[in-house]
C-alpha positions as CSV (number, residue, x, y, z in Angstrom):
1,M,-28.2,-1.2,-39.0
2,T,-26.7,-4.2,-37.2
3,T,-23.2,-3.9,-35.9
4,E,-20.9,-6.5,-34.4
5,V,-17.5,-6.1,-32.9
6,I,-15.2,-9.2,-33.3
7,H,-11.8,-9.9,-31.7
8,N,-9.7,-11.2,-34.5
9,T,-6.7,-12.6,-32.5
10,E,-5.0,-14.0,-35.6
11,Q,-4.6,-10.5,-37.0
12,N,-4.2,-8.7,-33.6
13,R,-7.2,-6.5,-34.1
14,Y,-10.8,-5.8,-33.3
15,E,-13.1,-5.5,-36.3
16,I,-16.5,-3.9,-36.7
17,W,-19.0,-5.5,-39.0
18,L,-22.0,-3.6,-40.3
19,D,-24.8,-5.8,-41.7
20,G,-22.4,-8.7,-42.3
21,E,-19.7,-6.5,-44.0
22,K,-16.4,-5.7,-42.3
23,V,-16.2,-1.9,-42.3
24,G,-13.4,-1.1,-39.9
25,H,-10.8,-2.3,-37.4
26,A,-8.6,-1.3,-34.5
27,D,-5.1,-2.8,-34.7
28,Y,-3.1,-3.5,-31.6
29,S,0.4,-4.7,-30.5
30,R,0.4,-7.2,-27.7
31,M,2.9,-6.5,-24.9
32,P,3.1,-8.3,-21.5
33,G,-0.1,-7.3,-19.8
34,Q,-1.0,-4.7,-22.3
35,L,-2.7,-4.0,-25.6
36,Q,-1.1,-1.0,-27.4
37,L,-3.8,0.4,-29.6
38,V,-1.8,1.5,-32.7
39,H,-4.3,2.1,-35.5
40,T,-8.0,2.6,-36.0
41,E,-9.9,3.0,-39.3
42,V,-13.4,2.9,-40.7
43,D,-14.1,2.6,-44.4
44,P,-14.7,6.1,-45.7
45,A,-18.0,5.0,-47.3
46,H,-19.3,4.3,-43.7
47,Q,-17.9,7.3,-41.8
48,G,-20.3,9.5,-39.9
49,K,-22.2,6.5,-38.5
50,Q,-20.4,6.4,-35.1
51,L,-18.8,3.1,-36.0
52,A,-15.4,3.9,-34.6
53,G,-17.0,4.7,-31.3
54,I,-19.0,1.5,-31.4
55,L,-15.8,-0.4,-32.2
56,M,-13.9,1.2,-29.3
57,Q,-16.8,0.4,-26.9
58,G,-16.8,-3.2,-28.0
59,L,-13.0,-3.4,-27.6
60,V,-13.1,-1.9,-24.1
61,D,-16.0,-4.2,-23.1
62,D,-14.1,-7.3,-24.3
63,V,-10.9,-6.3,-22.5
64,R,-12.9,-5.6,-19.3
65,A,-14.7,-9.0,-19.5
66,T,-11.5,-10.9,-20.3
67,G,-9.5,-9.1,-17.6
68,G,-5.8,-8.9,-17.0
69,L,-4.9,-6.5,-19.7
70,K,-4.3,-2.7,-19.7
71,L,-4.8,-0.5,-22.7
72,V,-2.2,1.8,-24.0
73,P,-3.7,4.2,-26.6
74,V,-1.2,5.2,-29.3
75,C,-3.3,6.3,-32.3
76,S,-5.0,9.6,-32.1
77,Y,-8.5,8.3,-32.3
78,T,-8.1,5.8,-29.4
79,V,-6.3,8.5,-27.3
80,M,-9.2,11.0,-27.8
81,W,-11.9,8.4,-27.3
82,L,-10.4,7.3,-24.1
83,K,-9.9,10.9,-23.0
84,R,-13.6,11.5,-23.5
85,H,-14.5,8.4,-21.5
86,P,-13.0,8.7,-18.0
87,E,-15.2,5.8,-16.8
88,Q,-12.8,3.6,-18.8
89,H,-9.6,5.0,-17.3
90,D,-9.2,2.1,-14.9
91,L,-8.2,0.0,-17.9
92,L,-5.4,2.3,-18.9
93,G,-1.8,1.2,-18.6
94,V,-0.6,4.9,-18.9
95,D,-1.9,8.2,-17.7
96,I,-4.3,9.6,-20.3
97,D,-2.6,13.0,-20.2
98,E,0.7,11.3,-21.0
99,A,-0.9,9.5,-24.0
100,V,-2.3,12.8,-25.2
101,A,1.1,14.5,-25.0
102,A,2.8,11.6,-26.7
103,C,0.3,11.7,-29.5
104,R,0.8,15.4,-30.2
105,L,-2.8,16.0,-31.1
106,P,-3.6,19.2,-32.8
107,K,-4.9,21.9,-30.5
108,R,-8.6,22.7,-30.8
109,D,-9.7,26.3,-30.8
């Protein structure tokens, strides 16, 4: 299984490709100094392969390498992924607890 994360600037998203096939993406809205992460999806036929996590790691790595941008997670997946990865919180443009509260995630029992 070969994965590649590509920044598609024309469509304002990061894409994940699996063995040469696009299988998911993370859409963003660009604001001054920020990327608002608004939607993440993986093709249902490829779920369970950790592809969304690989996509997020590639996105974060690219933002870190490029520099100058902060991430604002809006969609529930990006909020929870970033909450589970405190080592990435220096890239956040908002407090992660505020992002969780704004997202109104379901409570876990």
